[in-house]
C-alpha positions in Angstrom: 53.0 143.6 310.8 55.3 140.5 311.6 58.0 141.1 314.4 60.4 139.0 315.9 61.1 139.4 319.6 64.4 138.4 321.1 64.3 137.7 324.6 61.2 137.1 326.9 62.5 138.7 330.1 60.3 142.1 331.5 60.4 143.6 328.9 60.4 141.5 325.7 57.0 140.3 327.2 55.2 143.4 328.0 56.6 144.9 324.5 55.5 141.5 322.3 52.4 141.1 324.0 51.4 144.5 323.4 52.5 144.7 319.9 50.1 141.5 319.3 47.5 143.7 321.4 47.7 146.0 318.4 47.1 143.5 315.6 50.5 142.4 315.0 52.0 138.8 314.2 54.6 138.4 317.1 57.4 135.8 317.3 59.3 135.6 321.0 62.1 133.9 320.7 64.4 132.6 323.6 66.9 130.2 324.0 65.8 128.9 327.4 63.7 126.1 326.9 61.9 125.4 330.4 60.6 129.0 330.1 59.7 128.9 326.2 58.0 125.6 327.4 55.7 127.6 330.2 54.7 130.0 328.0 53.4 128.2 325.5 51.8 125.8 328.5 49.9 129.8 329.3 52.3 130.1 331.7 53.7 133.9 332.8 57.3 133.1 334.4 57.0 137.1 335.6 54.0 138.6 337.9 53.1 141.8 336.4 49.4 143.7 336.7 47.3 143.1 333.6 50.0 141.2 331.5 48.3 137.6 331.9 44.8 138.8 330.1 46.6 140.1 327.2 48.8 137.2 327.1 46.2 135.0 326.8 43.9 136.5 324.9 46.9 137.2 322.3 48.0 133.3 322.4 44.7 132.4 322.2 43.9 134.3 318.5 47.6 133.0 317.5 49.1 136.6 317.5 51.5 135.5 320.2 53.6 132.9 319.6 56.9 131.4 320.9 60.3 129.5 319.7 63.3 128.8 320.7 64.7 128.2 317.5 66.5 131.1 315.8 65.5 129.7 311.9 61.5 129.9 312.9 62.6 133.8 314.0 64.0 135.2 311.2 61.7 133.3 308.4 58.6 134.7 311.1 59.9 138.5 309.9 62.2 141.2 308.9 62.0 143.3 311.6 63.3 142.3 314.8 63.3 143.4 318.8 66.3 143.0 320.7 65.1 142.5 324.3 68.1 140.8 325.9 70.0 141.1 329.1 72.9 143.6 329.8 74.0 143.0 332.9 76.8 144.8 335.2 80.2 143.7 334.7 82.9 144.2 337.6 83.5 148.0 336.9 80.0 148.8 336.3 79.8 148.5 332.3 77.2 147.2 330.9 77.8 143.7 329.2 76.4 143.5 325.5 77.4 140.4 324.6 73.6 139.1 325.0 72.8 141.8 322.1 75.7 141.1 319.9 75.6 137.2 320.0 71.8 137.9 319.2 72.3 139.8 316.1 74.7 138.1 314.7 73.2 134.8 314.5 70.1 136.7 312.8 72.3 138.6 310.4 74.6 135.2 309.5 71.2 133.5 309.0 69.9 136.6 306.7 73.1 136.2 304.9 72.9 132.9 304.3 69.9 132.5 303.0 68.4 135.7 302.0 64.3 136.2 301.4 63.4 137.9 298.9 60.9 140.4 297.8 59.2 141.4 294.5 59.7 145.1 294.1 57.0 147.2 292.2 58.3 147.5 288.8 61.6 145.3 288.8 62.0 142.6 286.5 63.6 140.5 289.5 63.4 140.1 293.2 65.5 141.7 295.6 66.2 141.1 298.9 64.0 142.1 301.7 65.3 144.6 304.0 65.8 144.1 307.6 65.4 146.0 310.5 67.5 145.7 314.3 65.9 147.1 316.9 68.0 147.6 319.9 65.7 148.0 323.0 67.6 146.5 325.4 69.3 149.1 327.7 72.8 149.4 326.1 75.9 152.4 326.5 76.1 154.9 324.5 77.8 154.0 321.1 75.8 150.2 321.2 74.2 150.8 317.6 77.1 151.9 316.1 79.0 148.8 317.1 75.8 146.8 315.9 76.1 148.3 312.5 80.2 147.7 312.3 79.3 144.2 313.1 76.7 143.6 310.8 78.3 145.5 307.8 81.1 142.7 308.1 78.7 140.2 308.0 76.8 141.5 305.7 79.9 142.8 303.3 78.7 141.9 299.7 75.0 140.3 300.9 71.8 142.1 298.8 70.4 142.2 302.5 69.8 146.0 303.3 69.6 146.6 306.8 69.0 149.4 309.2 70.1 149.2 313.0 67.5 151.5 315.6 67.4 152.3 319.2 63.8 152.3 320.8 64.9 152.3 324.8 62.1 151.4 326.9 60.6 153.3 330.0 58.8 150.8 331.8 58.2 151.2 335.6 57.8 147.5 337.0 53.9 147.2 337.9 53.2 149.5 335.4 54.8 148.1 332.2 51.7 147.6 330.7 50.2 150.8 330.9 53.5 152.6 330.4 54.0 150.7 326.7 49.9 151.2 326.4 49.6 154.8 327.2 53.2 155.9 326.7 54.7 159.4 327.6 57.0 159.4 324.9 58.5 157.4 321.9 61.8 157.7 321.8 63.6 156.2 318.1 67.0 156.9 317.4 67.2 156.2 313.5 69.5 157.2 310.3 67.4 156.5 307.9 63.4 157.0 306.5 62.5 153.9 306.1 63.5 152.7 309.5 61.7 155.6 310.8 58.4 155.1 309.1 58.5 151.2 310.2 59.2 152.3 313.7 56.3 155.2 313.5 53.8 152.7 312.1 54.5 150.3 315.1 53.9 153.1 317.7 50.9 155.3 316.4 48.3 153.1 317.6 50.0 153.7 320.9 50.7 157.6 320.9 46.9 158.9 319.6 46.1 160.7 322.7 49.3 162.9 321.7 52.2 161.4 323.0 55.1 162.1 320.9 57.0 160.0 319.1 61.1 161.8 319.2 63.2 161.2 316.3 66.7 161.4 317.1 70.4 159.8 316.7 70.6 157.0 318.0 73.7 158.1 320.3 71.3 160.5 321.5 68.5 158.1 322.0 71.2 155.5 323.9 71.8 158.6 326.1 68.0 159.4 326.7 67.4 156.0 328.7 70.4 156.3 331.0 69.7 160.4 331.8 65.6 159.7 332.7 67.1 156.8 335.0 69.9 158.4 336.4 68.2 161.6 336.8 65.3 159.3 338.7 67.6 157.9 341.2 69.3 161.3 341.9 65.8 162.8 343.4 65.3 159.6 345.4 69.0 159.7 347.0 68.8 163.4 347.2 65.2 163.3 349.2 67.0 160.2 351.5 69.7 162.1 352.0 67.2 164.9 353.6 65.5 162.5 355.1 69.0 161.8 357.3 69.6 165.6 358.2 66.2 165.8 359.2 66.5 163.4 362.1 70.0 164.9 362.7 68.2 168.4 363.6 64.7 166.6 364.7 63.0 168.1 361.7 60.0 165.9 360.2 61.0 164.8 356.3 57.6 164.8 355.5 56.8 167.9 355.8 60.0 168.8 354.2 58.7 167.0 351.2 55.3 168.6 351.0 57.0 171.7 351.2 59.8 171.8 348.0 57.0 169.1 345.9 54.6 172.1 346.5 57.5 174.2 343.5 56.2 173.6 340.6 59.8 173.2 339.7 60.6 170.2 341.6 57.2 168.4 341.5 56.3 165.3 343.4 57.1 162.7 341.5 59.9 160.4 343.3 60.1 161.8 346.2 59.1 160.0 349.2 62.3 159.3 351.7 62.3 155.4 352.0 64.8 152.2 352.3 66.2 152.9 349.1 65.8 151.9 345.0 66.1 148.8 343.6 65.3 146.4 340.4 66.3 145.8 337.0 67.1 149.2 335.7 68.4 152.2 338.2 71.3 150.5 340.2 72.7 148.7 337.1 71.9 152.0 334.7 73.4 154.3 337.1 76.7 152.6 337.0 76.7 152.0 333.9 76.0 156.0 333.2 78.7 156.6 335.8 81.1 153.9 333.9 80.6 155.4 330.4 81.1 159.0 331.8 84.9 157.6 333.3 85.3 156.1 329.8 85.0 159.4 328.2 87.1 161.2 331.2 84.2 162.6 332.6 83.5 163.0 336.2 80.0 161.9 336.6 79.8 162.6 340.4 76.7 163.3 340.7 75.3 160.3 339.3 77.9 158.9 341.2 77.0 159.9 344.8 73.2 159.0 344.2 74.3 155.8 344.0 76.8 155.4 347.1 73.8 157.2 348.9 71.3 154.4 347.5 73.7 151.7 348.7 73.8 152.9 352.7 70.0 153.6 352.4 69.0 149.9 352.2 70.4 149.2 355.5 70.0 152.5 357.3 67.1 151.0 359.9 69.9 148.4 360.4 71.1 149.7 363.4 67.9 151.2 365.1 66.1 147.9 364.6 69.6 146.2 366.7 69.4 148.5 369.1 65.9 147.8 370.0 66.7 144.0 369.7 69.6 144.1 372.3 67.4 144.7 375.0 68.7 141.3 376.6 70.8 140.3 373.7 69.5 139.8 370.1 70.7 136.8 368.8 68.0 134.4 368.8 65.3 136.8 368.7 62.8 137.0 365.8 62.0 140.7 363.4 59.1 140.5 360.5 59.4 141.8 357.3 56.3 142.6 354.9 57.5 142.9 352.0 60.4 141.4 349.8 60.2 142.1 346.1 61.9 146.0 345.6 58.7 147.7 344.7 55.0 146.5 345.2 53.5 145.1 342.1 55.8 143.2 341.1 57.6 140.4 342.1 61.2 141.2 340.8 63.8 141.0 343.8 67.1 142.4 342.4 68.8 144.6 344.3 66.2 144.6 346.6 66.4 146.4 350.1 64.6 143.4 351.7 67.5 141.3 350.8 70.5 143.3 352.0 68.3 144.1 355.5 68.2 139.9 355.4 71.8 139.1 355.1 72.4 142.1 358.4 69.5 139.9 360.3 71.0 136.9 359.7 74.9 138.0 360.3 74.1 139.5 363.8 71.9 135.7 364.8 68.4 137.5 364.5 66.1 135.1 362.7 63.6 136.5 359.9 59.8 135.8 359.3 59.0 137.4 356.0 55.9 137.9 353.7 55.0 139.3 350.5 52.2 138.9 347.9 54.2 138.2 345.0 58.2 137.6 345.8 58.3 134.9 348.0 58.8 132.3 345.2 62.2 134.6 344.0 63.5 135.2 347.3 63.2 131.3 348.6 65.2 130.2 345.1 67.5 132.6 346.1 68.0 132.1 349.6 66.3 128.6 350.6 65.2 128.2 353.6 67.6 130.5 355.8 64.5 132.5 356.9 60.7 131.6 357.1 58.2 132.3 354.5 54.4 133.3 356.0 51.3 132.6 354.5 50.2 136.5 355.2 50.8 139.4 356.9 49.6 138.0 360.4 51.2 134.9 360.0 54.9 136.2 359.6 54.1 138.3 363.1 54.2 135.3 365.6 56.6 135.9 368.7 58.8 138.3 366.1 59.8 141.4 368.3 59.8 143.8 365.5 58.1 144.3 362.4 59.5 146.0 359.7 57.6 147.3 356.7 60.1 147.1 353.5 57.6 147.3 350.5 54.7 149.4 350.3 52.1 146.7 348.8 48.3 148.0 349.9 47.4 145.6 351.9 49.8 146.6 354.4 48.6 150.2 354.6 45.5 149.3 356.9 46.0 146.1 358.7 43.7 145.3 362.1 46.8 147.2 364.6 45.0 145.7 367.5 45.8 142.3 366.0 49.0 142.7 365.1 50.0 144.5 368.0 48.8 141.2 370.1 50.8 138.5 367.6 54.0 140.8 368.2 56.2 139.6 371.3 56.7 143.9 371.5 54.9 146.0 369.9 57.7 147.8 367.7 57.2 148.9 364.4 60.2 150.2 361.8 58.0 152.1 359.0 61.0 151.9 355.7 58.5 153.2 353.3 56.9 155.9 355.8 53.1 154.7 355.1 52.4 155.3 358.5 51.0 158.1 360.9 53.3 158.1 363.4 50.8 160.0 366.2 48.9 157.4 365.3 50.8 154.7 365.5 52.1 155.4 369.3 48.7 156.0 370.0 47.8 152.3 369.1 51.2 151.6 371.4 53.1 151.1 369.2 57.3 152.4 369.0 57.2 153.9 365.8 60.1 154.8 363.8 60.3 155.6 360.7 62.8 157.4 357.8 63.5 161.2 358.7 60.3 161.3 360.9 60.0 163.2 364.6 
């Protein structure tokens, strides 16, 4: 099948590459000429495990193409996956202007030059149908809005069209695996032709039994927000329990094990830490709350999860500052291990590390940092405000504290004797509870975790 994917961010690149991997001919469109030039040269603008190999194979075999021209994108296919950004506005609602603009651009070109298709037994050709697939995370009602806008454009035109909602459930750092082996595929459709087309595209990924769930578009749109909202609530709930544990001298790791043994609760997303970040949870929880308010519904649970998360990002700061203030904090140095919002990605959007860095710099504390993938992105955001180390140990020289922010695997079992020698004072602040407190103290470190004894 021939597909056009509009937008080459995380979702668009992963979707386009994975669709090409199953034999489809995919053209990825983006108005960013510099990005398209890099992609044509074989350079990925993002880090995502497993993506580079698939990208190289499918570009080499000419199943994955890139362009900046809408005319080429419309000429390539009749199926258009909209994978465009929906950034939050001041009130938290999602901005869908990029999606609406792309749909209008495509629809106007189709109306002006409707592609013809010879029907079986027909004496004259008819216009080939178009399918707009909303893969961007959009507020409930966007599908209906896109339908209204396209109906105006296609009024009096022979072009039949459909608008479907197909939300993505990709985890950054595991996006390729999630796409190739999904838990489920959600299709919000109103007609059989759209469903049949999308089912054909997704069948190769669901051979092991993952369900393809057909529903109305509004339910599909809300499913995405509900999923991310619920996971955000789980994270913030556990972080709030960690605070209560600290207040009473309990150990959150023991409490976590006690509750996750209950099959009704499960183990996923119940690890205390410095909170969530990235492109999905913060934006989607705010958008869900905004959508609820638009209908006079009080979404207090999701709203509270977001407020808890905002506070959680810097919960270690006062403890670190107290440690540094022996002799004055100003001019002292701290080391951050990890800058990305999570391991296995270079994404720093809403990253706890950035919130901590802002606090440190405001207090006159110097920051030395290392991250395997995200330092270039942080440097673009912060410039030379912090020191970027060449490796984890290089980041330790002369620092008065080590703060583990992102739990990359290479930080899990370092040479602790070397770490201790390089630090000015052996203080370890574990923002993800990946180290054993007793072991760290036995090695001579002053250890502080999240909700630990």
